[in-house]
mmCIF file of the C-alpha atoms, coordinates in Angstrom:
data_MODEL
# 
_entry.id   MODEL 
# 
loop_
_atom_site.group_PDB 
_atom_site.id 
_atom_site.type_symbol 
_atom_site.label_atom_id 
_atom_site.label_alt_id 
_atom_site.label_comp_id 
_atom_site.label_asym_id 
_atom_site.label_entity_id 
_atom_site.label_seq_id 
_atom_site.pdbx_PDB_ins_code 
_atom_site.Cartn_x 
_atom_site.Cartn_y 
_atom_site.Cartn_z 
_atom_site.occupancy 
_atom_site.B_iso_or_equiv 
_atom_site.pdbx_formal_charge 
_atom_site.auth_seq_id 
_atom_site.auth_comp_id 
_atom_site.auth_asym_id 
_atom_site.auth_atom_id 
_atom_site.pdbx_PDB_model_num 
ATOM 1   C CA . MET A 1 1   ? -20.907 16.791  16.810  1.00 0.00 ? 1   MET A CA 1 
ATOM 2   C CA . VAL A 1 2   ? -17.157 17.345  16.508  1.00 0.00 ? 2   VAL A CA 1 
ATOM 3   C CA . GLU A 1 3   ? -16.506 20.934  15.384  1.00 0.00 ? 3   GLU A CA 1 
ATOM 4   C CA . ASN A 1 4   ? -12.755 20.729  14.956  1.00 0.00 ? 4   ASN A CA 1 
ATOM 5   C CA . TYR A 1 5   ? -10.707 17.635  14.098  1.00 0.00 ? 5   TYR A CA 1 
ATOM 6   C CA . LYS A 1 6   ? -7.208  17.717  12.653  1.00 0.00 ? 6   LYS A CA 1 
ATOM 7   C CA . ILE A 1 7   ? -6.503  14.745  10.375  1.00 0.00 ? 7   ILE A CA 1 
ATOM 8   C CA . THR A 1 8   ? -2.842  13.739  10.421  1.00 0.00 ? 8   THR A CA 1 
ATOM 9   C CA . GLU A 1 9   ? -0.680  10.807  9.378   1.00 0.00 ? 9   GLU A CA 1 
ATOM 10  C CA . HIS A 1 10  ? -1.398  9.288   12.800  1.00 0.00 ? 10  HIS A CA 1 
ATOM 11  C CA . ASN A 1 11  ? -5.201  9.238   12.561  1.00 0.00 ? 11  ASN A CA 1 
ATOM 12  C CA . TYR A 1 12  ? -6.072  9.209   8.830   1.00 0.00 ? 12  TYR A CA 1 
ATOM 13  C CA . CYS A 1 13  ? -6.801  5.470   9.054   1.00 0.00 ? 13  CYS A CA 1 
ATOM 14  C CA . GLY A 1 14  ? -8.625  5.707   12.381  1.00 0.00 ? 14  GLY A CA 1 
ATOM 15  C CA . ASN A 1 15  ? -12.345 6.076   12.979  1.00 0.00 ? 15  ASN A CA 1 
ATOM 16  C CA . CYS A 1 16  ? -14.518 9.028   12.050  1.00 0.00 ? 16  CYS A CA 1 
ATOM 17  C CA . PRO A 1 17  ? -15.115 11.230  15.102  1.00 0.00 ? 17  PRO A CA 1 
ATOM 18  C CA . GLU A 1 18  ? -18.611 11.975  13.778  1.00 0.00 ? 18  GLU A CA 1 
ATOM 19  C CA . CYS A 1 19  ? -20.042 8.541   12.899  1.00 0.00 ? 19  CYS A CA 1 
ATOM 20  C CA . GLY A 1 20  ? -17.374 6.081   14.125  1.00 0.00 ? 20  GLY A CA 1 
ATOM 21  C CA . HIS A 1 21  ? -16.847 4.519   10.657  1.00 0.00 ? 21  HIS A CA 1 
ATOM 22  C CA . SER A 1 22  ? -13.350 3.083   10.039  1.00 0.00 ? 22  SER A CA 1 
ATOM 23  C CA . TRP A 1 23  ? -11.266 5.021   7.522   1.00 0.00 ? 23  TRP A CA 1 
ATOM 24  C CA . SER A 1 24  ? -8.825  2.144   6.942   1.00 0.00 ? 24  SER A CA 1 
ATOM 25  C CA . LYS A 1 25  ? -8.959  0.199   3.672   1.00 0.00 ? 25  LYS A CA 1 
ATOM 26  C CA . GLY A 1 26  ? -6.421  -2.168  5.177   1.00 0.00 ? 26  GLY A CA 1 
ATOM 27  C CA . GLU A 1 27  ? -2.715  -2.761  5.245   1.00 0.00 ? 27  GLU A CA 1 
ATOM 28  C CA . VAL A 1 28  ? -0.934  -1.558  2.083   1.00 0.00 ? 28  VAL A CA 1 
ATOM 29  C CA . ILE A 1 29  ? 0.319   -5.018  1.090   1.00 0.00 ? 29  ILE A CA 1 
ATOM 30  C CA . ASP A 1 30  ? -3.156  -6.541  1.457   1.00 0.00 ? 30  ASP A CA 1 
ATOM 31  C CA . VAL A 1 31  ? -4.772  -3.762  -0.589  1.00 0.00 ? 31  VAL A CA 1 
ATOM 32  C CA . LEU A 1 32  ? -2.169  -4.165  -3.340  1.00 0.00 ? 32  LEU A CA 1 
ATOM 33  C CA . MET A 1 33  ? -2.615  -7.924  -3.420  1.00 0.00 ? 33  MET A CA 1 
ATOM 34  C CA . GLY A 1 34  ? -6.385  -7.453  -3.509  1.00 0.00 ? 34  GLY A CA 1 
ATOM 35  C CA . ILE A 1 35  ? -6.230  -5.432  -6.745  1.00 0.00 ? 35  ILE A CA 1 
ATOM 36  C CA . LYS A 1 36  ? -4.389  -8.150  -8.652  1.00 0.00 ? 36  LYS A CA 1 
ATOM 37  C CA . THR A 1 37  ? -7.569  -9.655  -10.052 1.00 0.00 ? 37  THR A CA 1 
ATOM 38  C CA . ASN A 1 38  ? -8.699  -7.830  -13.191 1.00 0.00 ? 38  ASN A CA 1 
ATOM 39  C CA . SER A 1 39  ? -5.815  -5.390  -12.764 1.00 0.00 ? 39  SER A CA 1 
ATOM 40  C CA . PHE A 1 40  ? -2.856  -7.363  -14.109 1.00 0.00 ? 40  PHE A CA 1 
ATOM 41  C CA . ASP A 1 41  ? -1.701  -4.555  -16.399 1.00 0.00 ? 41  ASP A CA 1 
ATOM 42  C CA . ILE A 1 42  ? -1.822  -1.939  -13.631 1.00 0.00 ? 42  ILE A CA 1 
ATOM 43  C CA . VAL A 1 43  ? 0.093   -4.155  -11.217 1.00 0.00 ? 43  VAL A CA 1 
ATOM 44  C CA . SER A 1 44  ? 2.714   -5.183  -13.772 1.00 0.00 ? 44  SER A CA 1 
ATOM 45  C CA . ASP A 1 45  ? 3.158   -1.519  -14.803 1.00 0.00 ? 45  ASP A CA 1 
ATOM 46  C CA . ASN A 1 46  ? 3.746   -0.609  -11.154 1.00 0.00 ? 46  ASN A CA 1 
ATOM 47  C CA . LEU A 1 47  ? 6.221   -3.463  -10.788 1.00 0.00 ? 47  LEU A CA 1 
ATOM 48  C CA . SER A 1 48  ? 8.014   -2.399  -13.946 1.00 0.00 ? 48  SER A CA 1 
ATOM 49  C CA . GLN A 1 49  ? 8.331   1.199   -12.753 1.00 0.00 ? 49  GLN A CA 1 
ATOM 50  C CA . THR A 1 50  ? 9.203   0.247   -9.176  1.00 0.00 ? 50  THR A CA 1 
ATOM 51  C CA . ILE A 1 51  ? 11.622  -2.669  -9.411  1.00 0.00 ? 51  ILE A CA 1 
ATOM 52  C CA . GLY A 1 52  ? 12.271  -3.108  -13.119 1.00 0.00 ? 52  GLY A CA 1 
ATOM 53  C CA . PHE A 1 53  ? 9.969   -6.145  -13.261 1.00 0.00 ? 53  PHE A CA 1 
ATOM 54  C CA . THR A 1 54  ? 8.586   -6.943  -16.695 1.00 0.00 ? 54  THR A CA 1 
ATOM 55  C CA . ALA A 1 55  ? 5.628   -9.289  -16.805 1.00 0.00 ? 55  ALA A CA 1 
ATOM 56  C CA . ASN A 1 56  ? 3.558   -11.041 -19.381 1.00 0.00 ? 56  ASN A CA 1 
ATOM 57  C CA . THR A 1 57  ? 0.181   -12.682 -18.894 1.00 0.00 ? 57  THR A CA 1 
ATOM 58  C CA . ASN A 1 58  ? 1.849   -15.992 -17.990 1.00 0.00 ? 58  ASN A CA 1 
ATOM 59  C CA . SER A 1 59  ? 3.912   -14.460 -15.169 1.00 0.00 ? 59  SER A CA 1 
ATOM 60  C CA . VAL A 1 60  ? 3.118   -15.063 -11.546 1.00 0.00 ? 60  VAL A CA 1 
ATOM 61  C CA . ILE A 1 61  ? 3.318   -11.982 -9.346  1.00 0.00 ? 61  ILE A CA 1 
ATOM 62  C CA . ASN A 1 62  ? 4.136   -13.157 -5.831  1.00 0.00 ? 62  ASN A CA 1 
ATOM 63  C CA . ARG A 1 63  ? 4.014   -11.498 -2.422  1.00 0.00 ? 63  ARG A CA 1 
ATOM 64  C CA . ASP A 1 64  ? 7.649   -10.381 -2.704  1.00 0.00 ? 64  ASP A CA 1 
ATOM 65  C CA . SER A 1 65  ? 6.772   -8.334  -5.787  1.00 0.00 ? 65  SER A CA 1 
ATOM 66  C CA . TYR A 1 66  ? 3.898   -6.653  -3.954  1.00 0.00 ? 66  TYR A CA 1 
ATOM 67  C CA . GLU A 1 67  ? 6.161   -5.996  -0.975  1.00 0.00 ? 67  GLU A CA 1 
ATOM 68  C CA . ALA A 1 68  ? 8.629   -4.251  -3.307  1.00 0.00 ? 68  ALA A CA 1 
ATOM 69  C CA . ILE A 1 69  ? 5.872   -1.916  -4.494  1.00 0.00 ? 69  ILE A CA 1 
ATOM 70  C CA . ALA A 1 70  ? 4.651   -1.314  -0.939  1.00 0.00 ? 70  ALA A CA 1 
ATOM 71  C CA . ARG A 1 71  ? 8.179   -0.533  0.278   1.00 0.00 ? 71  ARG A CA 1 
ATOM 72  C CA . LYS A 1 72  ? 9.023   1.863   -2.524  1.00 0.00 ? 72  LYS A CA 1 
ATOM 73  C CA . GLN A 1 73  ? 5.703   3.683   -2.937  1.00 0.00 ? 73  GLN A CA 1 
ATOM 74  C CA . TYR A 1 74  ? 4.339   3.659   0.619   1.00 0.00 ? 74  TYR A CA 1 
ATOM 75  C CA . GLY A 1 75  ? 7.323   3.126   2.941   1.00 0.00 ? 75  GLY A CA 1 
ATOM 76  C CA . TRP A 1 76  ? 5.798   -0.158  4.107   1.00 0.00 ? 76  TRP A CA 1 
ATOM 77  C CA . THR A 1 77  ? 7.964   -2.635  6.013   1.00 0.00 ? 77  THR A CA 1 
ATOM 78  C CA . PRO A 1 78  ? 7.048   -5.732  8.049   1.00 0.00 ? 78  PRO A CA 1 
ATOM 79  C CA . GLU A 1 79  ? 7.876   -3.658  11.150  1.00 0.00 ? 79  GLU A CA 1 
ATOM 80  C CA . ASN A 1 80  ? 5.974   -0.556  9.944   1.00 0.00 ? 80  ASN A CA 1 
ATOM 81  C CA . LYS A 1 81  ? 2.795   -1.956  8.413   1.00 0.00 ? 81  LYS A CA 1 
ATOM 82  C CA . LYS A 1 82  ? 1.259   1.146   6.876   1.00 0.00 ? 82  LYS A CA 1 
ATOM 83  C CA . HIS A 1 83  ? -2.411  1.293   5.991   1.00 0.00 ? 83  HIS A CA 1 
ATOM 84  C CA . ILE A 1 84  ? -4.298  2.936   3.127   1.00 0.00 ? 84  ILE A CA 1 
ATOM 85  C CA . SER A 1 85  ? -7.072  5.350   4.021   1.00 0.00 ? 85  SER A CA 1 
ATOM 86  C CA . ASN A 1 86  ? -10.428 5.540   2.294   1.00 0.00 ? 86  ASN A CA 1 
ATOM 87  C CA . LEU A 1 87  ? -10.888 9.210   3.196   1.00 0.00 ? 87  LEU A CA 1 
ATOM 88  C CA . ILE A 1 88  ? -11.948 11.369  0.269   1.00 0.00 ? 88  ILE A CA 1 
ATOM 89  C CA . PHE A 1 89  ? -9.855  14.480  -0.413  1.00 0.00 ? 89  PHE A CA 1 
ATOM 90  C CA . ILE A 1 90  ? -11.789 17.458  -1.762  1.00 0.00 ? 90  ILE A CA 1 
ATOM 91  C CA . GLU A 1 91  ? -9.935  20.363  -3.274  1.00 0.00 ? 91  GLU A CA 1 
ATOM 92  C CA . PRO A 1 92  ? -12.186 23.441  -3.508  1.00 0.00 ? 92  PRO A CA 1 
ATOM 93  C CA . SER A 1 93  ? -12.349 25.114  -6.895  1.00 0.00 ? 93  SER A CA 1 
ATOM 94  C CA . ASP A 1 94  ? -11.255 28.738  -7.271  1.00 0.00 ? 94  ASP A CA 1 
ATOM 95  C CA . GLY A 1 95  ? -14.784 30.130  -7.023  1.00 0.00 ? 95  GLY A CA 1 
ATOM 96  C CA . ASP A 1 96  ? -15.951 27.724  -4.337  1.00 0.00 ? 96  ASP A CA 1 
ATOM 97  C CA . GLU A 1 97  ? -14.940 29.721  -1.291  1.00 0.00 ? 97  GLU A CA 1 
ATOM 98  C CA . VAL A 1 98  ? -12.378 32.006  0.227   1.00 0.00 ? 98  VAL A CA 1 
ATOM 99  C CA . ASN A 1 99  ? -9.851  29.416  1.246   1.00 0.00 ? 99  ASN A CA 1 
ATOM 100 C CA . ASN A 1 100 ? -8.779  30.996  4.565   1.00 0.00 ? 100 ASN A CA 1 
ATOM 101 C CA . TYR A 1 101 ? -5.574  28.959  4.298   1.00 0.00 ? 101 TYR A CA 1 
ATOM 102 C CA . VAL A 1 102 ? -7.495  25.713  3.812   1.00 0.00 ? 102 VAL A CA 1 
ATOM 103 C CA . ASP A 1 103 ? -6.081  23.840  0.844   1.00 0.00 ? 103 ASP A CA 1 
ATOM 104 C CA . GLY A 1 104 ? -8.741  21.155  0.897   1.00 0.00 ? 104 GLY A CA 1 
ATOM 105 C CA . TYR A 1 105 ? -10.966 18.925  2.988   1.00 0.00 ? 105 TYR A CA 1 
ATOM 106 C CA . TYR A 1 106 ? -10.854 15.314  4.131   1.00 0.00 ? 106 TYR A CA 1 
ATOM 107 C CA . GLN A 1 107 ? -14.310 13.755  3.910   1.00 0.00 ? 107 GLN A CA 1 
ATOM 108 C CA . CYS A 1 108 ? -15.608 10.637  5.612   1.00 0.00 ? 108 CYS A CA 1 
ATOM 109 C CA . PRO A 1 109 ? -17.048 8.325   2.931   1.00 0.00 ? 109 PRO A CA 1 
ATOM 110 C CA . ASN A 1 110 ? -19.741 7.149   5.340   1.00 0.00 ? 110 ASN A CA 1 
ATOM 111 C CA . CYS A 1 111 ? -21.313 10.280  6.877   1.00 0.00 ? 111 CYS A CA 1 
ATOM 112 C CA . GLN A 1 112 ? -19.760 12.673  4.329   1.00 0.00 ? 112 GLN A CA 1 
ATOM 113 C CA . ILE A 1 113 ? -18.765 15.210  6.980   1.00 0.00 ? 113 ILE A CA 1 
ATOM 114 C CA . ALA A 1 114 ? -15.507 16.942  6.006   1.00 0.00 ? 114 ALA A CA 1 
ATOM 115 C CA . TRP A 1 115 ? -12.721 18.623  7.966   1.00 0.00 ? 115 TRP A CA 1 
ATOM 116 C CA . GLY A 1 116 ? -10.326 21.273  6.653   1.00 0.00 ? 116 GLY A CA 1 
ATOM 117 C CA . SER A 1 117 ? -6.951  19.736  5.949   1.00 0.00 ? 117 SER A CA 1 
ATOM 118 C CA . MET A 1 118 ? -5.101  22.595  7.598   1.00 0.00 ? 118 MET A CA 1 
ATOM 119 C CA . SER A 1 119 ? -7.620  24.135  10.003  1.00 0.00 ? 119 SER A CA 1 
ATOM 120 C CA . GLY A 1 120 ? -9.527  21.032  11.072  1.00 0.00 ? 120 GLY A CA 1 
ATOM 121 C CA . GLU A 1 121 ? -12.810 22.955  10.761  1.00 0.00 ? 121 GLU A CA 1 
ATOM 122 C CA . ARG A 1 122 ? -15.905 20.807  10.241  1.00 0.00 ? 122 ARG A CA 1 
ATOM 123 C CA . THR A 1 123 ? -18.217 21.318  7.284   1.00 0.00 ? 123 THR A CA 1 
ATOM 124 C CA . ASP A 1 124 ? -21.144 19.448  5.815   1.00 0.00 ? 124 ASP A CA 1 
ATOM 125 C CA . LYS A 1 125 ? -21.361 21.535  2.650   1.00 0.00 ? 125 LYS A CA 1 
ATOM 126 C CA . TYR A 1 126 ? -19.974 18.697  0.533   1.00 0.00 ? 126 TYR A CA 1 
ATOM 127 C CA . ARG A 1 127 ? -22.622 16.173  1.624   1.00 0.00 ? 127 ARG A CA 1 
ATOM 128 C CA . SER A 1 128 ? -24.661 14.762  -1.214  1.00 0.00 ? 128 SER A CA 1 
ATOM 129 C CA . MET A 1 129 ? -28.440 14.820  -1.377  1.00 0.00 ? 129 MET A CA 1 
ATOM 130 C CA . LEU A 1 130 ? -28.498 11.080  -0.789  1.00 0.00 ? 130 LEU A CA 1 
ATOM 131 C CA . VAL A 1 131 ? -27.275 11.543  2.762   1.00 0.00 ? 131 VAL A CA 1 
ATOM 132 C CA . ASN A 1 132 ? -29.845 14.194  3.622   1.00 0.00 ? 132 ASN A CA 1 
ATOM 133 C CA . ASP A 1 133 ? -33.164 12.349  3.808   1.00 0.00 ? 133 ASP A CA 1 
ATOM 134 C CA . ARG A 1 134 ? -35.288 15.492  3.903   1.00 0.00 ? 134 ARG A CA 1 
ATOM 135 C CA . VAL A 1 135 ? -33.690 16.973  0.786   1.00 0.00 ? 135 VAL A CA 1 
ATOM 136 C CA . MET A 1 136 ? -33.878 13.631  -1.015  1.00 0.00 ? 136 MET A CA 1 
ATOM 137 C CA . LYS A 1 137 ? -37.573 13.183  -0.135  1.00 0.00 ? 137 LYS A CA 1 
ATOM 138 C CA . GLU A 1 138 ? -38.352 16.690  -1.394  1.00 0.00 ? 138 GLU A CA 1 
ATOM 139 C CA . PHE A 1 139 ? -36.430 16.004  -4.596  1.00 0.00 ? 139 PHE A CA 1 
ATOM 140 C CA . LEU A 1 140 ? -38.278 12.721  -5.213  1.00 0.00 ? 140 LEU A CA 1 
ATOM 141 C CA . GLU A 1 141 ? -41.624 14.388  -4.500  1.00 0.00 ? 141 GLU A CA 1 
ATOM 142 C CA . ARG A 1 142 ? -40.865 17.118  -7.083  1.00 0.00 ? 142 ARG A CA 1 
ATOM 143 C CA . LEU A 1 143 ? -39.965 14.407  -9.605  1.00 0.00 ? 143 LEU A CA 1 
ATOM 144 C CA . ARG A 1 144 ? -43.280 12.603  -9.011  1.00 0.00 ? 144 ARG A CA 1 
ATOM 145 C CA . LYS A 1 145 ? -45.249 15.824  -9.523  1.00 0.00 ? 145 LYS A CA 1 
ATOM 146 C CA . SER A 1 146 ? -43.561 16.682  -12.819 1.00 0.00 ? 146 SER A CA 1 
# 
């Protein structure tokens, strides 16, 4: 169990220190190109805002267009191939806790362990019932009895 782990721009696409799951969704350009199916309007809106590209449903959006988005919005270059993380960011509500200078938590989508974004402190308080077998079994048993 890793009690303290600081997530930074250098390791946010690495592997979870708790379960070893990869936090990388992939290289920015590949992720952007992967959303083109069923997302034509979103992609063309991004292109319009980023490079002044205006598309209609007959337009072909090529790799150069995706590279323009990746460069402008993510700082991607062929030499600096940035990746997109699939970490979940949790921002505690006002009544959730005394923040102790923690402005949020980064949570692994696989094991659902979270680390404070500023302190690096580990917590499992944001894990769902589905991850905790004992709690889930108790819940299902109560449902069967009612």
